[in-house]
Every structure is written in C-alpha cells, then in structure tokens.
C-alpha positions, 0 to 999 in steps of 0.5 A: 926200693930207692932207684937213682938215675944218672946220679953218682955216689962220691965217696960217703956223700949221698947224692940226695938233697937231705934236709932234716927240717924239709917237711916243715914240721920241725920248729927250732926246738924240734930241730935241736931235739932231733940233733941231740937224738944223734949220738956223737961217735968218734970216727974210725981212723983205720986205713985198713977197713974192709972197704972196696969200691966205696963199699964197706963190709960189716960183720953181722952177728944176729945173736939170739932172741929178736936179733935176727929180726932186728938185722932184717929191719936194718938191711931193709932200711940200708937197702932202701937208702942205698947205704954202701954197706954189705953184711957178712952174717955169722951165726953165734947162738947160745943154743948151739954154742960151738967154739968154731962159731965164735972163732969165725965171728972173731976172725970176721970182726978182725977182717972187717973192723966193725960189727953190728951185733944182736945179744947172745944169751948167757946160760946162767945156770951152767958154771962152765958156759963162757959168755959169748958177748964177754969173750968177743969183748975181751978178745977184740979188747973192746975196752970202752963202752959208750951209751948216749941216753937222751929224752925223746919228745912224745915217749913217756918218761918221768923226767925231761932234759936228760942228755947223759953219756955213759962211759964204761970200762968193758974188759975187766973188773967183776967181769973178769970171769975168775971164779972158784969154789975154794971149799964146799959152799965157799965161792971166791970171785976175783975183781981184777983192776989194773992201772993201765986199763983204768988210765986208758978208759979215764983218758978216753972219757976225758978226750970224748968230753973235749971233742964233743964239749961235755962240761963235766965228768962224774966218776962213779965208784965204791972206794969207801968200801973197795979201797984198793980196787975202786980207790985206784980207779978213783985216784987215776981218774982224779989225777988225770982230771987234774993234771991233764984236763983242768978245763973239764969239771971233775967230780966223784960219787959213791955208786949207791948215791949215784943211783938215787941221784939218777932216779931222782934228779938226772938233769944234774948229769945232763951235758956231762959224762958219767965214768965207771968201772965194769959192773957199776957201769952195767947197772947205772946204764940200765937205769939210765935207759929206763929213765928215758923210755926202756931198753928198745930205745937206746943204742950201745957202742964198744970201742977198742984201738982196732975194732968196734962193735955196735949193739943195743944198750941193755944187751938183752935178747928179747927172747919172749918177743921174738917172731911177733913183730912187736919188738921195738927196733929203735935201739937197734936202728940207732946202733946202725946209725952209730956204726955208719958215723963211725965209718964216716957215712955221716950223711946216711946216718943223719938221714936214717936218724932223722927219719927215725926221730920224726917217726917217733915224734911227728907221726908218733909211731910207738910200739907197745914198750913205749905206750903205743900199739904200732908193730915194728914193721909199721915203725920201719914203714914210717921211717922209710916214708920219711926217708923218701919225703926227705928226698923227694926234691932230689934226682932220686926216684922211688918205687915200691 
C-alpha cells in the first residue's frame, strides 16, 4: 500500500517525483518507445463529470469471462498509486440478461460520464438476444471507436515499427441490428449509412490527426461494390479532406486490399490513421491487434459528445481463461490509463503506463499469450514494483 506523509494532492497532480527514465535502464530509443506506448486521448471537456473533492466516480462494468478479474487488477493498481478514482460497479451479464441491469448501467454512465468496461458476451444462437455491448454504444451515442496499435519491444511480432491509429464509426452500418426473414429461408439484413454520421466520424478522424500530428488518413471502404452505402462514406471523407484539411495526406483503399497490405507491409500506415465504417473497422482492428501481439495488449476507446467508455480493443470475453490467473491484463491496464488521460489525470496515466512498459520490456514479464510463463498477478506485482521505484526518491513511503 502507498502512504503519503505530509504531502498534498493538488488537482490531478500526483505529488510523487516521477520520471520515466529514473531507473537508468531506458536509453533514448527506449524512452521514445515508452512515450509511443502511451495512447493519445482527447481529454474530456465536460464540467459536469461526477467529481467531488478532486475524486472522480467511474462506472465499472466487469461483464463476462475475465472482465471481473481485470477490474480487480485495475482496482489494486489504482489503490496502490492513490489514483483519485472511485468505481461504481454495475453487473451486466449474458448469463442473466435482465433489462433492469442494462438500464442501471446506462444510467450510471450518464451520471458519471465515463466507464471502464469488460466485454459482455453476445448469444449468437438466439436471434432475439440483443447485444448489450451494441446497446450501450447506441444508447450513449458512442460514435467513435479509437484504437492505437503499436509494436512493443520484446513482444514477439512479425513486423517492427507499427504505430497505427484506427478510428471506426461505432453506431450504424452493418451493426444497425435490423434483420428480418422476408420468406422462409430468405433473410434480409439492412446496412444503414447516414450522411450525418459519416461526416461526424470523418471530421473526428481529421481533427484527431491535426491534434496529434498524424500525417495521413486512409479511408477503408468497399465502394466498388456497395456504391451507395460505402460510396457515400468515401465521398464524404474525400470532400472533407480536400475542403477542410488539405495539409493532411488523404488516400482510400478497398477493404480486401487494405487487409492484405496490413499483414504484408503495415509500416505504410504507421504515423497515420485508418478511418473505417463499422464492420470493416471491427475486422481491420482485430488484424492490427494480432500484428502487435494479440488481444491481451491493445486497449479500445469509445467516445461520444457526452460520454466515454474504455475497454479492450478486441472486445472478447476470454471465458476459457477466467479464474486461472493467466489472462494478460495489459490491455485492460492500458484502457484504464486511457481513461485517466480522458479525465485529465495525466500524471497517474503516465506513471502506470510507463511502469507497465518497463514490466513488459525491461523485466520481460510476459504471460502465455505473448510467449511467456508469467501469471497475470506476477505481471501486476512487477508493475507495482516499478511504480514504487519511480517514487523512491519522493516523500512517499510504501508499506506492504
């Protein structure tokens, strides 16, 4: 446990003297990689977040599978580092899919403004079962899904120097959920594309590129076949690029070619943004996560005008790993750091993110999914030790 003596917190500033290279183990290249490991998050501008006395209340949605133990890991880290966040835990599960639980979760996020979420399993064998994940995104109008995929030194991967931001429209397209059986054995699924939402996600991507100096935006589409739906998306993205953001390089790529290019030469997308409609974004993002080490490493962010929900990038429950202390907590920890940046708790976010980076790259604590033998709890223990070392010269004192 971390205890401070006679030291005050000022706003979101942590009164621990913290430097990411204080261990002496990080050279300049390592420091650059550590900084690149941190995701860029547009901070919240809302004044009415549930923040009282400098502490922020956050909705925790553990979900199914490994979600509850991941929330426990984050709770332990936040408590150790004295992060000024309190979790309001709401249970939403596929095992007991009560509408009341979903409503409680949505009301909680609306009240607090932000959530940290595990995945809720969707029963694909029941056509009447609505995806809780989709309902949360739709009801809160979380229109932008943002992923940052970056290669991590010491984590096995076929490619190096990957640094790609994926921005995906999150509320419509093939995920509109409108299907019906028009005749026996004939199913119609509706893909809904609207000018308003295509403009909104396109501008979000270009604004993100401007803010964080991303040099290129690549729109991924299938307009050669879906000439109206994807054609509208492509035209809107092209028009906005030309008229409003001429300083950013814009190009377009058909989704099947983009998939091949991503696995054969992903470096061509590094330093840029891949902008995608909903379904293609889901598929392409999972490919990108696989390129940098798999589902246990990458976080995912969901933004709307009013609310934000943070989770793992690949949205899998990891049910077969639950309760075994082997599921990689890195993606969930990175999601919690993204959340802290959104809340303007940047010092805490950097402290935890850099401690995780050192755990993976200096101590080389790797779980089974990335070629190691470490337990999840061992990874977290190493992270906490790195936090303690970062603050060893401060006025903080630690005790077990």
